[in-house]
Structure formats: structure tokens, C-alpha cells
C-alpha positions in Angstrom: -0.1 0.2 -0.1 1.0 3.5 -0.6 1.3 7.0 2.0 -1.2 8.6 -0.1 -4.1 5.8 0.7 -4.3 6.8 4.0 -4.1 11.0 3.3 -8.0 12.4 4.4 -8.7 15.4 6.0 -9.5 16.0 9.9 -11.3 19.4 10.7 -9.1 20.4 13.4 -12.0 21.1 15.9 -12.2 17.4 15.9 -9.2 17.0 17.1 -9.5 16.4 20.9 -7.2 18.9 23.3 -8.7 17.7 26.5 -10.4 14.2 27.5 -13.9 13.7 28.3 -14.6 14.1 31.9 -15.0 10.7 32.8 -13.0 8.3 31.0 -15.6 5.8 30.0 -18.0 8.2 28.6 -16.2 8.6 25.5 -17.9 7.7 22.7 -17.6 4.7 20.3 -17.9 3.5 17.5 -18.3 -0.6 16.6 -17.1 -1.7 13.5 -18.7 -5.2 12.7 -16.3 -6.6 10.0 -18.6 -9.2 9.1 -21.5 -7.0 8.1 -20.0 -3.3 7.2 -22.1 -2.5 10.1 -21.8 1.0 11.9 -22.7 1.6 16.0 -22.7 4.7 17.8 -22.5 4.1 21.2 -20.7 5.5 24.2 -17.8 3.9 25.8 -19.1 2.1 28.9 -21.5 0.3 26.9 -18.3 -2.2 25.3 -19.4 -5.0 27.7 -22.5 -5.5 26.1 -20.2 -7.0 23.5 -18.3 -9.5 25.3 -18.9 -12.5 27.1 -17.6 -15.3 30.4 -13.8 -16.2 29.0 -13.2 -13.5 26.7 -10.0 -12.1 27.5 -9.0 -8.1 27.3 -4.9 -7.5 26.9 -3.9 -3.8 28.0 -0.7 -2.4 28.3 0.0 -1.5 31.5 3.2 0.6 30.4 3.6 3.7 32.7 4.2 7.4 30.8 7.2 9.4 32.5 7.2 12.7 32.3 10.1 13.3 29.4 9.8 16.5 28.2 12.4 19.1 30.3 13.2 22.2 29.9 17.1 23.3 30.6 19.6 26.3 30.2 22.5 26.0 28.2 25.8 27.0 30.1 27.0 30.5 29.8 24.2 31.4 27.3 21.5 30.8 29.6 19.4 29.8 26.0 16.2 27.2 27.0 16.5 24.2 25.6 14.0 21.4 25.5 15.2 18.3 26.3 12.6 14.9 25.0 14.0 11.7 26.8 13.3 8.8 24.4 15.1 6.1 26.1 17.4 5.2 29.0 20.7 3.5 27.0 22.5 2.9 30.3 21.3 3.4 34.1 24.7 3.2 35.9 26.2 5.6 33.8 23.3 7.7 33.3 23.1 7.8 29.8 19.8 8.8 27.4 19.0 9.0 24.2 17.2 12.5 23.6 15.8 14.7 21.2 16.7 18.8 21.7 15.0 21.4 20.8 16.5 24.1 19.0 18.6 21.3 18.3 21.0 24.4 16.2 22.2 25.2 19.8 23.3 22.1 20.8 26.8 20.9 20.3 28.8 17.7 21.5 30.5 18.8 24.8 27.6 21.7 25.7 26.2 21.0 29.6 22.3 21.9 30.2 21.3 23.2 33.9 17.7 21.8 35.0 16.0 24.5 37.0 17.3 25.0 40.8 18.0 21.3 41.3 21.5 19.7 40.8 20.4 17.9 37.6 22.9 18.2 35.1 23.5 17.0 32.0 26.5 16.6 29.0 26.1 16.0 25.8 28.5 13.2 24.6 27.0 13.0 21.3 24.6 13.6 17.5 22.5 10.9 16.6 20.2 12.3 14.3 19.7 16.2 13.6 17.2 16.5 16.8 18.9 13.8 18.7 21.9 13.6 21.1 23.1 11.2 23.6 23.5 12.7 26.7 24.8 12.3 30.4 23.1 13.0 33.4 25.4 14.4 35.9 24.2 13.9 39.7 25.1 12.9 43.0 22.3 11.0 44.2 21.0 7.4 44.2 19.2 6.1 40.9 15.8 6.7 43.5 16.8 10.3 44.2 17.4 10.7 39.6 14.6 9.7 39.0 12.3 11.6 41.5 14.3 14.7 40.1 13.5 13.7 36.8 9.4 13.2 37.5 9.3 16.5 39.4 11.2 18.8 36.8 9.3 16.7 34.0 6.4 17.6 31.8 3.8 15.5 30.6 4.7 14.5 27.1 1.4 15.3 25.1 2.5 15.9 21.5 2.7 19.6 21.0 2.6 19.6 16.9 -0.9 18.2 17.6 -2.8 19.0 21.2 -2.0 22.7 20.6 -2.2 23.9 23.8 -0.2 24.6 27.0 0.3 20.9 29.1 -1.7 21.1 32.3 -1.2 19.8 35.8 -4.3 17.5 35.2 -2.8 15.7 32.3 -0.2 14.1 34.5 -3.2 12.0 35.9 -5.5 11.8 32.8 -2.8 10.9 30.1 -2.1 7.6 32.2 -4.2 4.4 31.9 -5.6 3.6 35.3 -3.8 0.7 35.4 -0.7 1.7 34.2 2.4 0.4 36.4 5.4 -0.2 34.8 7.6 3.1 33.5 9.0 3.9 30.5 6.5 5.1 27.9 7.1 8.7 26.2 3.6 8.8 24.8 0.5 6.7 26.1 -1.4 4.2 25.1 -4.6 5.7 24.2 -6.5 3.0 23.7 -6.8 2.2 27.6 -7.5 5.9 28.7 -11.1 5.1 28.5 -11.3 2.4 31.1 -12.1 3.0 35.0 -11.8 0.8 37.9 -15.6 0.7 37.9 -15.8 -0.7 34.3 -12.8 -3.2 34.7 -14.7 -4.4 37.8 -17.7 -4.7 35.8 -15.3 -6.8 32.9 -14.5 -9.1 36.2 -18.1 -9.6 36.9 -18.9 -10.7 33.7 -16.4 -13.7 33.6 -14.0 -11.4 31.4 -10.1 -11.8 32.3 -8.1 -8.4 32.3 -4.3 -9.3 31.6 -1.2 -7.2 30.8 1.8 -7.0 28.5 4.2 -4.3 28.5 5.1 -2.0 25.5 7.2 1.0 25.8 5.6 3.3 23.8 8.4 5.9 21.9 7.7 8.9 19.8 8.6 6.5 16.6 4.9 5.6 17.1 4.3 8.8 16.2 6.9 9.5 13.7 6.1 11.5 10.4 6.0 8.5 7.0 8.3 10.0 4.3 8.0 7.3 2.1 4.9 6.5 -0.5 5.7 2.6 -0.8 5.1 1.8 2.5 7.5 -1.6 3.0 10.7 0.8 2.9 9.3 2.5 6.0 10.9 1.4 9.1 9.5 1.4 12.7 11.8 2.8 15.4 12.4 -0.6 17.9 10.2 -0.6 21.5 10.8 -2.4 24.4 8.4 -5.1 25.5 7.3 -7.6 27.7 5.0 -10.6 27.5 4.0 -12.5 30.9 3.2 -16.5 31.5 0.3 -16.1 32.8 -1.1 -13.6 29.8 0.4 -16.2 27.5 -1.8 -18.8 29.2 -5.3 -16.7 29.5 -5.1 -15.9 25.7 -4.0 -19.2 24.4 -6.9 -20.8 26.4 -9.6 -18.1 24.9 -8.1 -19.2 21.3 -8.7 -22.3 21.8 -11.8 -21.7 23.2 -12.8 -20.0 20.4 -13.6 -17.2 22.8 -12.4 -13.5 21.6 -9.3 -12.1 22.5 -9.4 -8.1 22.5 -6.2 -6.1 21.9 -6.7 -2.9 24.0 -4.8 -0.3 21.3 -2.4 -1.5 18.6 0.5 -1.5 20.6 -0.8 -4.6 22.2 -1.2 -5.5 18.6 1.7 -5.2 17.7 3.5 -6.7 20.7 1.1 -10.1 20.7 1.9 -10.1 16.8 5.8 -10.0 17.1 5.4 -13.2 19.2 3.6 -16.1 17.9 4.1 -19.7 17.7 3.9 -22.4 14.8 0.9 -23.7 16.1 -0.5 -20.0 16.2 -0.5 -19.3 19.7 1.3 -16.4 21.8 4.1 -17.3 23.5 6.0 -15.7 26.2 8.7 -13.1 25.5 10.7 -10.1 25.9 12.7 -8.1 24.1 12.3 -5.3 20.9 10.0 -5.1 18.4 10.1 -2.8 14.9 7.3 -4.6 14.0 5.0 -2.6 11.5 1.5 -3.9 10.6 -0.2 -2.5 7.1 -2.7 -4.0 5.1 -3.0 -6.9 3.9 -1.8 -8.4 7.0 -3.1 -12.1 8.5 -3.8 -11.4 12.6 -2.7 -14.8 14.8 -3.6 -13.6 18.2 -6.0 -10.8 18.5 -9.6 -11.0 17.2 -10.9 -7.9 18.6 -9.4 -4.2 18.8 -9.8 -1.3 20.7 -8.4 2.0 19.0 -8.5 5.5 19.0 -9.3 7.4 15.9 -5.7 8.4 14.4 -4.5 11.3 12.2 -4.2 10.8 8.5 -1.2 8.6 7.2 0.3 7.4 10.9 1.1 4.1 11.5 -1.7 3.9 13.9 -4.1 4.1 11.5 -2.4 1.6 8.7 -2.3 -1.1 11.5 -6.2 -0.2 12.5 -6.6 -0.5 8.5 -4.7 -3.5 8.4 -6.9 -5.3 11.4 -10.1 -3.9 10.1 -10.0 -4.2 6.1 -8.8 -0.7 4.5 -12.5 -0.4 2.3 -14.3 -0.6 6.1 -11.9 1.6 8.0 -11.5 4.2 5.9 -15.4 4.7 5.3 -15.5 4.5 9.0 -13.5 7.6 9.4 -15.5 9.2 6.7 -18.4 8.8 9.2 -16.8 9.2 12.1 -15.7 13.1 10.5 -19.2 13.5 9.4 -20.7 12.4 13.0 -18.1 14.5 14.6 -16.2 11.8 16.4 -13.1 13.4 18.4 -9.2 12.7 17.5 -6.1 11.5 19.0 -5.1 10.6 21.9 -7.7 12.4 24.0 -10.3 11.3 21.6 -12.8 8.7 21.2 -12.5 5.0 20.4 -13.7 2.3 18.0 -14.0 -0.9 18.4 -13.2 -3.5 15.6 -15.4 -7.1 15.7 
């Protein structure tokens, strides 16, 4: 498929700047692959589509406040430092993006607020990318606490065009977030509440985790027309044995296995046995799923409404079928569904 196959216009007013007041009261479009039918519901109605023995697989990654603002030594110029991934905890080496990049060279030092946190630039990686080493005289726990205190919730400023607010720290995090490491939220999970999770449990529906630490590469612009030439950035994942047992039991019993988000979909499809079952594993995945694709594990998908030409949209289209999903997106724009991280949800059955 080509990049231009995923081009369409989303009215700017449909990009959600804020989440709904209650997480589970976002709108929900239900897409039926067999009939091509669309239903317009509320997210908490999702319970009606599943039964005892079905399994929801969630991404329990936790977003950390990855955007820091520092000042360059001597000039005092303000520099934004976006933490991408920790390379070496002992040496406190990180891959980061800096802005404005033209002002930052190897050897420069950055000072963060009134804290003892200082960083030294030790390498260039890409046009905006740098490797930095934090200089900090405390324990590892104190270091992470300093990052947590100084950092800002990493909303994508290019898309959510407003200042980050204190409420974002809680709302840009799923209620089941546990393992710190993501620089962007697994947004399909943002619609769940503790009450809704309890209702799933009471109905006999299993909820089980995987971890995929979402990186900015998920949102990186695709700049090749031939999608087979696009290379995804690698992201770290873990699939525990308990999840494997529940998923494989559901598959063998012909039950629903629901991927809560394209991050879950990508993770489970990265670890498939020869008999088309899930296997426990951990490591890095750069899997890029585009139509056509035969899915082995999940047979239902919850996902948000994504932006044109995004890899997230391409993966959703692979799952739901290109023609049907593009038709669903036209319907979503007509019905004024809200797009992107804080927007509404789609359930593909």
C-alpha cells in the first residue's frame, strides 16, 4: 500500500484538546467486519459485546514526564530536552531530542531549574537527536524523582495545541499503568475506569497485561510513499507467562481475544508460535503492520481515531480491512467523533 492511500482531512476542531470528563463516557464507534455495519455507542457500553471467557489484553506501560526544560551553560538559552530512552542506568546515559537543535553541540552542558541536575551532551545521533549523560550526585531513586519533579507530561505539542496542565499528569495515564518507560500513552486504554474493569471481572471476562514502552517513533511521520520501505523504531516489550496462558486458552475455546490498542496488537503479533499461539517473550520489536495482514492472536481491537498517514491508522486498517476502516473514518468525521490521544474510541469486531 501507499502512503497516499491514508491521506484525508480531519477538521482541526475534531482533534481533542482535552479528554472527556469521565474516562468511560467517550463515544464508541463499533465496526462489524462481517456485516460492514457501524454502531454509535458510549465507551462503557463495550461490556455488551463480550462474554465470560473472553480476554482483554492491556498495555500496562506507564508514561513518565519525559519533557524537560534546561538552560545552556554560559548563554542561558532555554533548551527543550525530550527523553526518549535510557541507554545505561548506571552511567545515566539517555537518547534525547533537543530543540532548538542548532544550539546544542557535543560538550555543551545543560542545567535544569534550581536542582542539582546537570546534563552533558556526548554525541549526535540524528538532526535533533543527542546522547546525553546526566551528572547527578544522588541515588538512582533520587535521580528518577528529580526527573519526575522537573519533567512535564509529554503531550505531542504538534497535535495537541495547548499548554500542558497539571491535570494531564493523571489523565494522560491509564488507570492500570504500572511499568514506567513510555513517552506516549497507549491511548486506547485511557477510556477504562476501575468501575468498568470491575464490571468486566464480574462478567467473567479476563483482563491481563503486556508491556510495550511506547516511543515517539510510533508517531513519527512516514516520509516514503512505498510503505514497505518505512522502518519503525524499536520499542521494548514484555509478554508474561500468565497472559500467554489466558490468551491461548481463549483461542483454543474460540473466545474473543481483545487487543486494547495497536500497541498491544503489535506486541502480541511479535511473539507467535508455529501453531499460531502466543508465546512468552521480552525484547525489542519494530514490527510494522499494514494491509493486507493475517492476524494470528487478537480477533477484536479497541483503538482511538488516529491522524491521517499515521502508522497507527495503517495498523487499524490492516485489522479492520482498508476499505471498511476508511469508510468508518468518513463516518466518524461526519458524526463529529473526536480524534487522537484524548479523543473517542473504535471497537472493531
